[in-house]
HTML snippet that shows the backbone in 3Dmol.js (N, CA, C, O; Angstrom):
<script src="https://3Dmol.org/build/3Dmol-min.js"></script>
<div id="view" style="width:600px;height:400px;position:relative"></div>
<script>
const pdb = `
ATOM      1  N   UNK A   1       2.246  19.506  -1.084  1.00  0.00           N
ATOM      2  CA  UNK A   1       2.342  18.545  -0.008  1.00  0.00           C
ATOM      3  C   UNK A   1       3.814  18.255   0.237  1.00  0.00           C
ATOM      4  O   UNK A   1       4.515  17.856  -0.693  1.00  0.00           O
ATOM      5  N   UNK A   2       4.309  18.443   1.459  1.00  0.00           N
ATOM      6  CA  UNK A   2       5.727  18.186   1.731  1.00  0.00           C
ATOM      7  C   UNK A   2       6.043  16.699   1.632  1.00  0.00           C
ATOM      8  O   UNK A   2       5.239  15.854   2.024  1.00  0.00           O
ATOM      9  N   UNK A   3       7.205  16.397   1.112  1.00  0.00           N
ATOM     10  CA  UNK A   3       7.630  15.010   0.967  1.00  0.00           C
ATOM     11  C   UNK A   3       8.355  14.565   2.228  1.00  0.00           C
ATOM     12  O   UNK A   3       9.321  15.199   2.652  1.00  0.00           O
ATOM     13  N   UNK A   4       7.889  13.477   2.823  1.00  0.00           N
ATOM     14  CA  UNK A   4       8.521  12.915   4.016  1.00  0.00           C
ATOM     15  C   UNK A   4       9.627  11.975   3.558  1.00  0.00           C
ATOM     16  O   UNK A   4       9.403  11.124   2.697  1.00  0.00           O
ATOM     17  N   UNK A   5      10.812  12.122   4.125  1.00  0.00           N
ATOM     18  CA  UNK A   5      11.939  11.290   3.708  1.00  0.00           C
ATOM     19  C   UNK A   5      12.405  10.320   4.785  1.00  0.00           C
ATOM     20  O   UNK A   5      13.214   9.435   4.508  1.00  0.00           O
ATOM     21  N   UNK A   6      11.905  10.474   6.012  1.00  0.00           N
ATOM     22  CA  UNK A   6      12.265   9.531   7.067  1.00  0.00           C
ATOM     23  C   UNK A   6      11.160   9.487   8.110  1.00  0.00           C
ATOM     24  O   UNK A   6      10.355  10.412   8.220  1.00  0.00           O
ATOM     25  N   UNK A   7      11.132   8.411   8.866  1.00  0.00           N
ATOM     26  CA  UNK A   7      10.122   8.198   9.898  1.00  0.00           C
ATOM     27  C   UNK A   7      10.811   7.730  11.166  1.00  0.00           C
ATOM     28  O   UNK A   7      11.724   6.905  11.112  1.00  0.00           O
ATOM     29  N   UNK A   8      10.384   8.244  12.291  1.00  0.00           N
ATOM     30  CA  UNK A   8      10.906   7.778  13.577  1.00  0.00           C
ATOM     31  C   UNK A   8      10.514   6.318  13.768  1.00  0.00           C
ATOM     32  O   UNK A   8       9.424   5.925  13.350  1.00  0.00           O
ATOM     33  N   UNK A   9      11.365   5.501  14.385  1.00  0.00           N
ATOM     34  CA  UNK A   9      10.983   4.115  14.667  1.00  0.00           C
ATOM     35  C   UNK A   9       9.662   4.058  15.434  1.00  0.00           C
ATOM     36  O   UNK A   9       9.410   4.839  16.352  1.00  0.00           O
ATOM     37  N   UNK A  10       8.839   3.109  15.022  1.00  0.00           N
ATOM     38  CA  UNK A  10       7.531   2.939  15.641  1.00  0.00           C
ATOM     39  C   UNK A  10       6.429   3.724  14.946  1.00  0.00           C
ATOM     40  O   UNK A  10       5.262   3.629  15.325  1.00  0.00           O
ATOM     41  N   UNK A  11       6.795   4.501  13.928  1.00  0.00           N
ATOM     42  CA  UNK A  11       5.825   5.322  13.200  1.00  0.00           C
ATOM     43  C   UNK A  11       5.333   4.571  11.964  1.00  0.00           C
ATOM     44  O   UNK A  11       6.147   4.019  11.223  1.00  0.00           O
ATOM     45  N   UNK A  12       4.022   4.538  11.725  1.00  0.00           N
ATOM     46  CA  UNK A  12       3.546   3.969  10.461  1.00  0.00           C
ATOM     47  C   UNK A  12       4.175   4.738   9.298  1.00  0.00           C
ATOM     48  O   UNK A  12       4.180   5.968   9.289  1.00  0.00           O
ATOM     49  N   UNK A  13       4.706   3.999   8.317  1.00  0.00           N
ATOM     50  CA  UNK A  13       5.437   4.654   7.239  1.00  0.00           C
ATOM     51  C   UNK A  13       4.913   4.322   5.848  1.00  0.00           C
ATOM     52  O   UNK A  13       5.320   4.957   4.875  1.00  0.00           O
ATOM     53  N   UNK A  14       4.031   3.354   5.732  1.00  0.00           N
ATOM     54  CA  UNK A  14       3.478   3.004   4.419  1.00  0.00           C
ATOM     55  C   UNK A  14       2.218   2.197   4.640  1.00  0.00           C
ATOM     56  O   UNK A  14       2.096   1.468   5.624  1.00  0.00           O
ATOM     57  N   UNK A  15       1.277   2.334   3.711  1.00  0.00           N
ATOM     58  CA  UNK A  15       0.073   1.517   3.701  1.00  0.00           C
ATOM     59  C   UNK A  15      -0.146   1.027   2.286  1.00  0.00           C
ATOM     60  O   UNK A  15       0.203   1.700   1.316  1.00  0.00           O
ATOM     61  N   UNK A  16      -0.734  -0.165   2.183  1.00  0.00           N
ATOM     62  CA  UNK A  16      -1.090  -0.670   0.864  1.00  0.00           C
ATOM     63  C   UNK A  16      -2.345  -1.518   0.968  1.00  0.00           C
ATOM     64  O   UNK A  16      -2.584  -2.199   1.964  1.00  0.00           O
ATOM     65  N   UNK A  17      -3.132  -1.454  -0.086  1.00  0.00           N
ATOM     66  CA  UNK A  17      -4.385  -2.183  -0.162  1.00  0.00           C
ATOM     67  C   UNK A  17      -4.204  -3.408  -1.037  1.00  0.00           C
ATOM     68  O   UNK A  17      -3.671  -3.322  -2.143  1.00  0.00           O
ATOM     69  N   UNK A  18      -4.654  -4.556  -0.532  1.00  0.00           N
ATOM     70  CA  UNK A  18      -4.750  -5.776  -1.332  1.00  0.00           C
ATOM     71  C   UNK A  18      -6.236  -6.029  -1.542  1.00  0.00           C
ATOM     72  O   UNK A  18      -6.983  -6.190  -0.577  1.00  0.00           O
ATOM     73  N   UNK A  19      -6.665  -6.062  -2.792  1.00  0.00           N
ATOM     74  CA  UNK A  19      -8.089  -6.183  -3.107  1.00  0.00           C
ATOM     75  C   UNK A  19      -8.288  -7.070  -4.329  1.00  0.00           C
ATOM     76  O   UNK A  19      -7.447  -7.077  -5.229  1.00  0.00           O
ATOM     77  N   UNK A  20      -9.394  -7.821  -4.375  1.00  0.00           N
ATOM     78  CA  UNK A  20      -9.645  -8.637  -5.560  1.00  0.00           C
ATOM     79  C   UNK A  20     -10.092  -7.810  -6.767  1.00  0.00           C
ATOM     80  O   UNK A  20     -10.030  -8.293  -7.898  1.00  0.00           O
ATOM     81  N   UNK A  21     -10.541  -6.569  -6.542  1.00  0.00           N
ATOM     82  CA  UNK A  21     -11.034  -5.737  -7.636  1.00  0.00           C
ATOM     83  C   UNK A  21     -10.352  -4.365  -7.587  1.00  0.00           C
ATOM     84  O   UNK A  21     -10.881  -3.408  -7.021  1.00  0.00           O
ATOM     85  N   UNK A  22      -9.186  -4.299  -8.185  1.00  0.00           N
ATOM     86  CA  UNK A  22      -8.387  -3.079  -8.155  1.00  0.00           C
ATOM     87  C   UNK A  22      -9.107  -1.912  -8.845  1.00  0.00           C
ATOM     88  O   UNK A  22      -9.037  -0.776  -8.374  1.00  0.00           O
ATOM     89  N   UNK A  23      -9.789  -2.185  -9.942  1.00  0.00           N
ATOM     90  CA  UNK A  23     -10.481  -1.105 -10.651  1.00  0.00           C
ATOM     91  C   UNK A  23     -11.598  -0.504  -9.795  1.00  0.00           C
ATOM     92  O   UNK A  23     -11.767   0.715  -9.766  1.00  0.00           O
ATOM     93  N   UNK A  24     -12.359  -1.349  -9.102  1.00  0.00           N
ATOM     94  CA  UNK A  24     -13.422  -0.843  -8.221  1.00  0.00           C
ATOM     95  C   UNK A  24     -12.825  -0.033  -7.073  1.00  0.00           C
ATOM     96  O   UNK A  24     -13.377   0.997  -6.685  1.00  0.00           O
ATOM     97  N   UNK A  25     -11.695  -0.497  -6.527  1.00  0.00           N
ATOM     98  CA  UNK A  25     -11.037   0.241  -5.437  1.00  0.00           C
ATOM     99  C   UNK A  25     -10.567   1.604  -5.929  1.00  0.00           C
ATOM    100  O   UNK A  25     -10.718   2.605  -5.229  1.00  0.00           O
ATOM    101  N   UNK A  26     -10.003   1.644  -7.122  1.00  0.00           N
ATOM    102  CA  UNK A  26      -9.546   2.927  -7.668  1.00  0.00           C
ATOM    103  C   UNK A  26     -10.711   3.882  -7.867  1.00  0.00           C
ATOM    104  O   UNK A  26     -10.594   5.072  -7.575  1.00  0.00           O
ATOM    105  N   UNK A  27     -11.827   3.376  -8.359  1.00  0.00           N
ATOM    106  CA  UNK A  27     -13.012   4.224  -8.533  1.00  0.00           C
ATOM    107  C   UNK A  27     -13.469   4.775  -7.188  1.00  0.00           C
ATOM    108  O   UNK A  27     -13.770   5.963  -7.073  1.00  0.00           O
ATOM    109  N   UNK A  28     -13.522   3.917  -6.169  1.00  0.00           N
ATOM    110  CA  UNK A  28     -13.959   4.326  -4.837  1.00  0.00           C
ATOM    111  C   UNK A  28     -13.029   5.388  -4.246  1.00  0.00           C
ATOM    112  O   UNK A  28     -13.492   6.432  -3.787  1.00  0.00           O
ATOM    113  N   UNK A  29     -11.718   5.125  -4.254  1.00  0.00           N
ATOM    114  CA  UNK A  29     -10.781   6.055  -3.625  1.00  0.00           C
ATOM    115  C   UNK A  29     -10.579   7.339  -4.426  1.00  0.00           C
ATOM    116  O   UNK A  29     -10.210   8.367  -3.860  1.00  0.00           O
ATOM    117  N   UNK A  30     -10.816   7.290  -5.726  1.00  0.00           N
ATOM    118  CA  UNK A  30     -10.788   8.526  -6.504  1.00  0.00           C
ATOM    119  C   UNK A  30     -11.934   9.431  -6.067  1.00  0.00           C
ATOM    120  O   UNK A  30     -11.750  10.634  -5.882  1.00  0.00           O
ATOM    121  N   UNK A  31     -13.125   8.840  -5.903  1.00  0.00           N
ATOM    122  CA  UNK A  31     -14.279   9.625  -5.453  1.00  0.00           C
ATOM    123  C   UNK A  31     -14.074  10.141  -4.028  1.00  0.00           C
ATOM    124  O   UNK A  31     -14.478  11.258  -3.707  1.00  0.00           O
ATOM    125  N   UNK A  32     -13.449   9.334  -3.179  1.00  0.00           N
ATOM    126  CA  UNK A  32     -13.268   9.696  -1.770  1.00  0.00           C
ATOM    127  C   UNK A  32     -12.159  10.730  -1.571  1.00  0.00           C
ATOM    128  O   UNK A  32     -12.357  11.726  -0.874  1.00  0.00           O
ATOM    129  N   UNK A  33     -10.993  10.497  -2.180  1.00  0.00           N
ATOM    130  CA  UNK A  33      -9.816  11.326  -1.923  1.00  0.00           C
ATOM    131  C   UNK A  33      -9.328  12.143  -3.119  1.00  0.00           C
ATOM    132  O   UNK A  33      -8.488  13.027  -2.952  1.00  0.00           O
ATOM    133  N   UNK A  34      -9.833  11.870  -4.310  1.00  0.00           N
ATOM    134  CA  UNK A  34      -9.345  12.566  -5.497  1.00  0.00           C
ATOM    135  C   UNK A  34      -8.002  12.063  -5.977  1.00  0.00           C
ATOM    136  O   UNK A  34      -7.272  12.795  -6.645  1.00  0.00           O
ATOM    137  N   UNK A  35      -7.659  10.818  -5.649  1.00  0.00           N
ATOM    138  CA  UNK A  35      -6.367  10.266  -6.035  1.00  0.00           C
ATOM    139  C   UNK A  35      -6.256  10.068  -7.542  1.00  0.00           C
ATOM    140  O   UNK A  35      -7.244   9.796  -8.224  1.00  0.00           O
ATOM    141  N   UNK A  36      -5.032  10.209  -8.045  1.00  0.00           N
ATOM    142  CA  UNK A  36      -4.632   9.758  -9.376  1.00  0.00           C
ATOM    143  C   UNK A  36      -3.812   8.495  -9.142  1.00  0.00           C
ATOM    144  O   UNK A  36      -3.497   8.166  -7.998  1.00  0.00           O
ATOM    145  N   UNK A  37      -3.465   7.787 -10.206  1.00  0.00           N
ATOM    146  CA  UNK A  37      -2.777   6.503 -10.032  1.00  0.00           C
ATOM    147  C   UNK A  37      -1.643   6.340 -11.022  1.00  0.00           C
ATOM    148  O   UNK A  37      -1.723   6.786 -12.167  1.00  0.00           O
ATOM    149  N   UNK A  38      -0.581   5.690 -10.556  1.00  0.00           N
ATOM    150  CA  UNK A  38       0.547   5.324 -11.398  1.00  0.00           C
ATOM    151  C   UNK A  38       0.755   3.826 -11.231  1.00  0.00           C
ATOM    152  O   UNK A  38       1.135   3.361 -10.156  1.00  0.00           O
ATOM    153  N   UNK A  39       0.505   3.076 -12.292  1.00  0.00           N
ATOM    154  CA  UNK A  39       0.629   1.616 -12.228  1.00  0.00           C
ATOM    155  C   UNK A  39       2.021   1.187 -12.673  1.00  0.00           C
ATOM    156  O   UNK A  39       2.576   1.722 -13.632  1.00  0.00           O
ATOM    157  N   UNK A  40       2.571   0.215 -11.962  1.00  0.00           N
ATOM    158  CA  UNK A  40       3.867  -0.340 -12.321  1.00  0.00           C
ATOM    159  C   UNK A  40       3.746  -1.299 -13.488  1.00  0.00           C
ATOM    160  O   UNK A  40       2.642  -1.582 -13.954  1.00  0.00           O
ATOM    161  N   UNK A  41       4.875  -1.800 -13.960  1.00  0.00           N
ATOM    162  CA  UNK A  41       4.873  -2.718 -15.096  1.00  0.00           C
ATOM    163  C   UNK A  41       4.355  -4.107 -14.709  1.00  0.00           C
ATOM    164  O   UNK A  41       4.161  -4.415 -13.533  1.00  0.00           O
ATOM    165  N   UNK A  42       4.143  -4.918 -15.718  1.00  0.00           N
ATOM    166  CA  UNK A  42       3.591  -6.265 -15.524  1.00  0.00           C
ATOM    167  C   UNK A  42       4.419  -7.087 -14.532  1.00  0.00           C
ATOM    168  O   UNK A  42       3.854  -7.850 -13.749  1.00  0.00           O
ATOM    169  N   UNK A  43       5.739  -6.942 -14.554  1.00  0.00           N
ATOM    170  CA  UNK A  43       6.575  -7.748 -13.648  1.00  0.00           C
ATOM    171  C   UNK A  43       6.364  -7.396 -12.174  1.00  0.00           C
ATOM    172  O   UNK A  43       6.784  -8.150 -11.297  1.00  0.00           O
ATOM    173  N   UNK A  44       5.719  -6.264 -11.891  1.00  0.00           N
ATOM    174  CA  UNK A  44       5.360  -5.913 -10.508  1.00  0.00           C
ATOM    175  C   UNK A  44       3.894  -6.262 -10.230  1.00  0.00           C
ATOM    176  O   UNK A  44       3.328  -5.868  -9.211  1.00  0.00           O
ATOM    177  N   UNK A  45       3.295  -7.011 -11.161  1.00  0.00           N
ATOM    178  CA  UNK A  45       1.872  -7.337 -11.083  1.00  0.00           C
ATOM    179  C   UNK A  45       1.038  -6.055 -11.074  1.00  0.00           C
ATOM    180  O   UNK A  45      -0.028  -5.984 -10.463  1.00  0.00           O
ATOM    181  N   UNK A  46       1.568  -5.036 -11.782  1.00  0.00           N
ATOM    182  CA  UNK A  46       0.899  -3.743 -11.920  1.00  0.00           C
ATOM    183  C   UNK A  46       0.633  -3.076 -10.569  1.00  0.00           C
ATOM    184  O   UNK A  46      -0.404  -2.444 -10.364  1.00  0.00           O
ATOM    185  N   UNK A  47       1.603  -3.232  -9.644  1.00  0.00           N
ATOM    186  CA  UNK A  47       1.510  -2.554  -8.340  1.00  0.00           C
ATOM    187  C   UNK A  47       1.221  -1.087  -8.614  1.00  0.00           C
ATOM    188  O   UNK A  47       1.919  -0.444  -9.399  1.00  0.00           O
ATOM    189  N   UNK A  48       0.197  -0.566  -7.970  1.00  0.00           N
ATOM    190  CA  UNK A  48      -0.306   0.768  -8.272  1.00  0.00           C
ATOM    191  C   UNK A  48      -0.035   1.715  -7.118  1.00  0.00           C
ATOM    192  O   UNK A  48      -0.234   1.369  -5.954  1.00  0.00           O
ATOM    193  N   UNK A  49       0.422   2.911  -7.452  1.00  0.00           N
ATOM    194  CA  UNK A  49       0.723   3.925  -6.450  1.00  0.00           C
ATOM    195  C   UNK A  49      -0.292   5.055  -6.574  1.00  0.00           C
ATOM    196  O   UNK A  49      -0.226   5.842  -7.518  1.00  0.00           O
ATOM    197  N   UNK A  50      -1.232   5.145  -5.629  1.00  0.00           N
ATOM    198  CA  UNK A  50      -2.114   6.307  -5.612  1.00  0.00           C
ATOM    199  C   UNK A  50      -1.290   7.575  -5.390  1.00  0.00           C
ATOM    200  O   UNK A  50      -0.337   7.582  -4.611  1.00  0.00           O
ATOM    201  N   UNK A  51      -1.669   8.635  -6.080  1.00  0.00           N
ATOM    202  CA  UNK A  51      -0.946   9.906  -6.026  1.00  0.00           C
ATOM    203  C   UNK A  51      -1.894  11.013  -5.571  1.00  0.00           C
ATOM    204  O   UNK A  51      -3.065  11.037  -5.950  1.00  0.00           O
ATOM    205  N   UNK A  52      -1.382  11.914  -4.767  1.00  0.00           N
ATOM    206  CA  UNK A  52      -2.111  13.107  -4.383  1.00  0.00           C
ATOM    207  C   UNK A  52      -1.156  14.284  -4.534  1.00  0.00           C
ATOM    208  O   UNK A  52      -0.105  14.319  -3.895  1.00  0.00           O
ATOM    209  N   UNK A  53      -1.507  15.218  -5.355  1.00  0.00           N
ATOM    210  CA  UNK A  53      -0.666  16.376  -5.638  1.00  0.00           C
ATOM    211  C   UNK A  53       0.741  15.943  -6.055  1.00  0.00           C
ATOM    212  O   UNK A  53       1.729  16.566  -5.667  1.00  0.00           O
ATOM    213  N   UNK A  54       0.822  14.877  -6.844  1.00  0.00           N
ATOM    214  CA  UNK A  54       2.091  14.407  -7.382  1.00  0.00           C
ATOM    215  C   UNK A  54       2.930  13.553  -6.453  1.00  0.00           C
ATOM    216  O   UNK A  54       4.027  13.139  -6.828  1.00  0.00           O
ATOM    217  N   UNK A  55       2.440  13.276  -5.243  1.00  0.00           N
ATOM    218  CA  UNK A  55       3.197  12.454  -4.285  1.00  0.00           C
ATOM    219  C   UNK A  55       2.499  11.109  -4.083  1.00  0.00           C
ATOM    220  O   UNK A  55       1.272  11.047  -4.004  1.00  0.00           O
ATOM    221  N   UNK A  56       3.280  10.044  -4.002  1.00  0.00           N
ATOM    222  CA  UNK A  56       2.719   8.725  -3.705  1.00  0.00           C
ATOM    223  C   UNK A  56       2.242   8.696  -2.266  1.00  0.00           C
ATOM    224  O   UNK A  56       2.977   9.081  -1.357  1.00  0.00           O
ATOM    225  N   UNK A  57       1.006   8.237  -2.054  1.00  0.00           N
ATOM    226  CA  UNK A  57       0.432   8.229  -0.712  1.00  0.00           C
ATOM    227  C   UNK A  57       0.146   6.827  -0.196  1.00  0.00           C
ATOM    228  O   UNK A  57      -0.154   6.659   0.986  1.00  0.00           O
ATOM    229  N   UNK A  58       0.232   5.815  -1.060  1.00  0.00           N
ATOM    230  CA  UNK A  58      -0.080   4.442  -0.657  1.00  0.00           C
ATOM    231  C   UNK A  58       0.311   3.520  -1.798  1.00  0.00           C
ATOM    232  O   UNK A  58       0.827   3.955  -2.827  1.00  0.00           O
ATOM    233  N   UNK A  59       0.055   2.250  -1.594  1.00  0.00           N
ATOM    234  CA  UNK A  59       0.204   1.256  -2.646  1.00  0.00           C
ATOM    235  C   UNK A  59      -1.087   0.468  -2.752  1.00  0.00           C
ATOM    236  O   UNK A  59      -1.835   0.350  -1.781  1.00  0.00           O
ATOM    237  N   UNK A  60      -1.345  -0.069  -3.930  1.00  0.00           N
ATOM    238  CA  UNK A  60      -2.529  -0.894  -4.148  1.00  0.00           C
ATOM    239  C   UNK A  60      -2.140  -2.051  -5.057  1.00  0.00           C
ATOM    240  O   UNK A  60      -1.336  -1.894  -5.975  1.00  0.00           O
ATOM    241  N   UNK A  61      -2.721  -3.210  -4.789  1.00  0.00           N
ATOM    242  CA  UNK A  61      -2.429  -4.379  -5.613  1.00  0.00           C
ATOM    243  C   UNK A  61      -3.625  -5.303  -5.685  1.00  0.00           C
ATOM    244  O   UNK A  61      -4.504  -5.278  -4.824  1.00  0.00           O
ATOM    245  N   UNK A  62      -3.644  -6.113  -6.719  1.00  0.00           N
ATOM    246  CA  UNK A  62      -4.654  -7.152  -6.810  1.00  0.00           C
ATOM    247  C   UNK A  62      -4.277  -8.246  -5.825  1.00  0.00           C
ATOM    248  O   UNK A  62      -3.144  -8.727  -5.806  1.00  0.00           O
ATOM    249  N   UNK A  63      -5.246  -8.626  -5.011  1.00  0.00           N
ATOM    250  CA  UNK A  63      -5.023  -9.659  -3.999  1.00  0.00           C
ATOM    251  C   UNK A  63      -4.669 -10.982  -4.679  1.00  0.00           C
ATOM    252  O   UNK A  63      -5.226 -11.327  -5.721  1.00  0.00           O
ATOM    253  N   UNK A  64      -3.740 -11.708  -4.076  1.00  0.00           N
ATOM    254  CA  UNK A  64      -3.280 -12.973  -4.642  1.00  0.00           C
ATOM    255  C   UNK A  64      -4.353 -14.051  -4.653  1.00  0.00           C
ATOM    256  O   UNK A  64      -5.262 -14.051  -3.823  1.00  0.00           O
ATOM    257  N   UNK A  65      -4.232 -14.964  -5.602  1.00  0.00           N
ATOM    258  CA  UNK A  65      -5.173 -16.077  -5.745  1.00  0.00           C
ATOM    259  C   UNK A  65      -5.280 -16.902  -4.465  1.00  0.00           C
ATOM    260  O   UNK A  65      -6.376 -17.307  -4.077  1.00  0.00           O
ATOM    261  N   UNK A  66      -4.148 -17.151  -3.812  1.00  0.00           N
ATOM    262  CA  UNK A  66      -4.152 -17.976  -2.602  1.00  0.00           C
ATOM    263  C   UNK A  66      -4.977 -17.314  -1.500  1.00  0.00           C
ATOM    264  O   UNK A  66      -5.773 -17.980  -0.839  1.00  0.00           O
ATOM    265  N   UNK A  67      -4.795 -16.018  -1.298  1.00  0.00           N
ATOM    266  CA  UNK A  67      -5.583 -15.316  -0.290  1.00  0.00           C
ATOM    267  C   UNK A  67      -7.070 -15.357  -0.626  1.00  0.00           C
ATOM    268  O   UNK A  67      -7.901 -15.597   0.250  1.00  0.00           O
ATOM    269  N   UNK A  68      -7.401 -15.127  -1.874  1.00  0.00           N
ATOM    270  CA  UNK A  68      -8.819 -15.154  -2.272  1.00  0.00           C
ATOM    271  C   UNK A  68      -9.413 -16.536  -2.062  1.00  0.00           C
ATOM    272  O   UNK A  68     -10.540 -16.660  -1.582  1.00  0.00           O
ATOM    273  N   UNK A  69      -8.654 -17.592  -2.421  1.00  0.00           N
ATOM    274  CA  UNK A  69      -9.143 -18.966  -2.249  1.00  0.00           C
ATOM    275  C   UNK A  69      -9.394 -19.295  -0.778  1.00  0.00           C
ATOM    276  O   UNK A  69     -10.273 -20.095  -0.458  1.00  0.00           O
ATOM    277  N   UNK A  70      -8.624 -18.679   0.109  1.00  0.00           N
ATOM    278  CA  UNK A  70      -8.784 -18.916   1.547  1.00  0.00           C
ATOM    279  C   UNK A  70      -9.857 -18.016   2.160  1.00  0.00           C
ATOM    280  O   UNK A  70     -10.125 -18.103   3.358  1.00  0.00           O
ATOM    281  N   UNK A  71     -10.469 -17.160   1.352  1.00  0.00           N
ATOM    282  CA  UNK A  71     -11.517 -16.281   1.854  1.00  0.00           C
ATOM    283  C   UNK A  71     -11.007 -15.063   2.601  1.00  0.00           C
ATOM    284  O   UNK A  71     -11.755 -14.438   3.351  1.00  0.00           O
ATOM    285  N   UNK A  72      -9.730 -14.716   2.403  1.00  0.00           N
ATOM    286  CA  UNK A  72      -9.180 -13.536   3.059  1.00  0.00           C
ATOM    287  C   UNK A  72      -9.838 -12.299   2.453  1.00  0.00           C
ATOM    288  O   UNK A  72      -9.818 -12.132   1.234  1.00  0.00           O
ATOM    289  N   UNK A  73     -10.417 -11.436   3.274  1.00  0.00           N
ATOM    290  CA  UNK A  73     -11.088 -10.252   2.728  1.00  0.00           C
ATOM    291  C   UNK A  73     -10.073  -9.220   2.240  1.00  0.00           C
ATOM    292  O   UNK A  73      -8.899  -9.284   2.606  1.00  0.00           O
ATOM    293  N   UNK A  74     -10.515  -8.277   1.424  1.00  0.00           N
ATOM    294  CA  UNK A  74      -9.634  -7.168   1.059  1.00  0.00           C
ATOM    295  C   UNK A  74      -9.120  -6.509   2.333  1.00  0.00           C
ATOM    296  O   UNK A  74      -9.830  -6.456   3.338  1.00  0.00           O
ATOM    297  N   UNK A  75      -7.888  -6.008   2.295  1.00  0.00           N
ATOM    298  CA  UNK A  75      -7.326  -5.428   3.519  1.00  0.00           C
ATOM    299  C   UNK A  75      -6.309  -4.356   3.214  1.00  0.00           C
ATOM    300  O   UNK A  75      -5.638  -4.368   2.182  1.00  0.00           O
ATOM    301  N   UNK A  76      -6.217  -3.418   4.156  1.00  0.00           N
ATOM    302  CA  UNK A  76      -5.134  -2.438   4.160  1.00  0.00           C
ATOM    303  C   UNK A  76      -4.039  -2.991   5.056  1.00  0.00           C
ATOM    304  O   UNK A  76      -4.305  -3.404   6.185  1.00  0.00           O
ATOM    305  N   UNK A  77      -2.815  -3.002   4.558  1.00  0.00           N
ATOM    306  CA  UNK A  77      -1.648  -3.418   5.339  1.00  0.00           C
ATOM    307  C   UNK A  77      -0.896  -2.162   5.753  1.00  0.00           C
ATOM    308  O   UNK A  77      -0.717  -1.241   4.956  1.00  0.00           O
ATOM    309  N   UNK A  78      -0.460  -2.134   7.005  1.00  0.00           N
ATOM    310  CA  UNK A  78       0.282  -0.985   7.520  1.00  0.00           C
ATOM    311  C   UNK A  78       1.705  -1.408   7.846  1.00  0.00           C
ATOM    312  O   UNK A  78       1.913  -2.430   8.500  1.00  0.00           O
ATOM    313  N   UNK A  79       2.668  -0.646   7.404  1.00  0.00           N
ATOM    314  CA  UNK A  79       4.077  -0.904   7.675  1.00  0.00           C
ATOM    315  C   UNK A  79       4.561   0.117   8.695  1.00  0.00           C
ATOM    316  O   UNK A  79       4.176   1.285   8.654  1.00  0.00           O
ATOM    317  N   UNK A  80       5.407  -0.339   9.608  1.00  0.00           N
ATOM    318  CA  UNK A  80       5.914   0.506  10.686  1.00  0.00           C
ATOM    319  C   UNK A  80       7.428   0.607  10.562  1.00  0.00           C
ATOM    320  O   UNK A  80       8.111  -0.396  10.352  1.00  0.00           O
ATOM    321  N   UNK A  81       7.943   1.815  10.693  1.00  0.00           N
ATOM    322  CA  UNK A  81       9.379   2.053  10.610  1.00  0.00           C
ATOM    323  C   UNK A  81      10.097   1.479  11.840  1.00  0.00           C
ATOM    324  O   UNK A  81       9.605   1.583  12.964  1.00  0.00           O
ATOM    325  N   UNK A  82      11.250   0.883  11.609  1.00  0.00           N
ATOM    326  CA  UNK A  82      12.107   0.412  12.691  1.00  0.00           C
ATOM    327  C   UNK A  82      13.536   0.850  12.406  1.00  0.00           C
ATOM    328  O   UNK A  82      13.903   1.071  11.251  1.00  0.00           O
ATOM    329  N   UNK A  83      14.329   0.974  13.435  1.00  0.00           N
ATOM    330  CA  UNK A  83      15.733   1.352  13.254  1.00  0.00           C
ATOM    331  C   UNK A  83      16.535   0.182  12.691  1.00  0.00           C
ATOM    332  O   UNK A  83      17.449   0.382  11.892  1.00  0.00           O
ATOM    333  N   UNK A  84      16.196  -1.036  13.107  1.00  0.00           N
ATOM    334  CA  UNK A  84      16.909  -2.227  12.655  1.00  0.00           C
ATOM    335  C   UNK A  84      15.931  -3.381  12.588  1.00  0.00           C
ATOM    336  O   UNK A  84      15.322  -3.758  13.590  1.00  0.00           O
ATOM    337  N   UNK A  85      15.787  -3.938  11.394  1.00  0.00           N
ATOM    338  CA  UNK A  85      14.891  -5.094  11.234  1.00  0.00           C
ATOM    339  C   UNK A  85      15.378  -6.278  12.050  1.00  0.00           C
ATOM    340  O   UNK A  85      14.569  -6.993  12.640  1.00  0.00           O
ATOM    341  N   UNK A  86      16.689  -6.497  12.095  1.00  0.00           N
ATOM    342  CA  UNK A  86      17.237  -7.622  12.866  1.00  0.00           C
ATOM    343  C   UNK A  86      16.967  -7.455  14.355  1.00  0.00           C
ATOM    344  O   UNK A  86      16.549  -8.405  15.016  1.00  0.00           O
ATOM    345  N   UNK A  87      17.201  -6.252  14.893  1.00  0.00           N
ATOM    346  CA  UNK A  87      16.945  -5.996  16.326  1.00  0.00           C
ATOM    347  C   UNK A  87      15.462  -6.162  16.651  1.00  0.00           C
ATOM    348  O   UNK A  87      15.106  -6.747  17.674  1.00  0.00           O
ATOM    349  N   UNK A  88      14.609  -5.649  15.782  1.00  0.00           N
ATOM    350  CA  UNK A  88      13.174  -5.755  16.027  1.00  0.00           C
ATOM    351  C   UNK A  88      12.735  -7.214  15.970  1.00  0.00           C
ATOM    352  O   UNK A  88      11.935  -7.646  16.800  1.00  0.00           O
ATOM    353  N   UNK A  89      13.238  -7.975  15.013  1.00  0.00           N
ATOM    354  CA  UNK A  89      12.886  -9.392  14.905  1.00  0.00           C
ATOM    355  C   UNK A  89      13.321 -10.166  16.139  1.00  0.00           C
ATOM    356  O   UNK A  89      12.589 -11.036  16.611  1.00  0.00           O
ATOM    357  N   UNK A  90      14.500  -9.862  16.667  1.00  0.00           N
ATOM    358  CA  UNK A  90      14.966 -10.587  17.861  1.00  0.00           C
ATOM    359  C   UNK A  90      14.108 -10.241  19.086  1.00  0.00           C
ATOM    360  O   UNK A  90      13.923 -11.082  19.966  1.00  0.00           O
ATOM    361  N   UNK A  91      13.586  -9.016  19.146  1.00  0.00           N
ATOM    362  CA  UNK A  91      12.706  -8.630  20.259  1.00  0.00           C
ATOM    363  C   UNK A  91      11.352  -9.308  20.163  1.00  0.00           C
ATOM    364  O   UNK A  91      10.740  -9.635  21.180  1.00  0.00           O
ATOM    365  N   UNK A  92      10.882  -9.521  18.933  1.00  0.00           N
ATOM    366  CA  UNK A  92       9.585 -10.168  18.734  1.00  0.00           C
ATOM    367  C   UNK A  92       9.702 -11.614  19.156  1.00  0.00           C
ATOM    368  O   UNK A  92       8.727 -12.361  19.077  1.00  0.00           O
TER     369      UNK A  92
END
`;
const viewer = $3Dmol.createViewer("view");
viewer.addModel(pdb, "pdb");
viewer.setStyle({}, {cartoon: {color: "spectrum"}});
viewer.zoomTo();
viewer.render();
</script>
């Protein structure tokens, strides 16, 4: 799998899952996509990087207590590349 090193502005460049049950999500996505996983250390709250053919394809994390208390459902977050965060913020 070729490694992408840059994204044109406006292109989705990263996705991550926030879920209350990280182990269940890993079981599901392993069956669906064949992903392996690399978990970060405790200080990153064990932020997990799904891997496909040795490349990171997404991020996964345990959803925060505050979101769960508010009834926020599990969700995929999508990040979009921009040329300048300051310029984009001023346009918004």
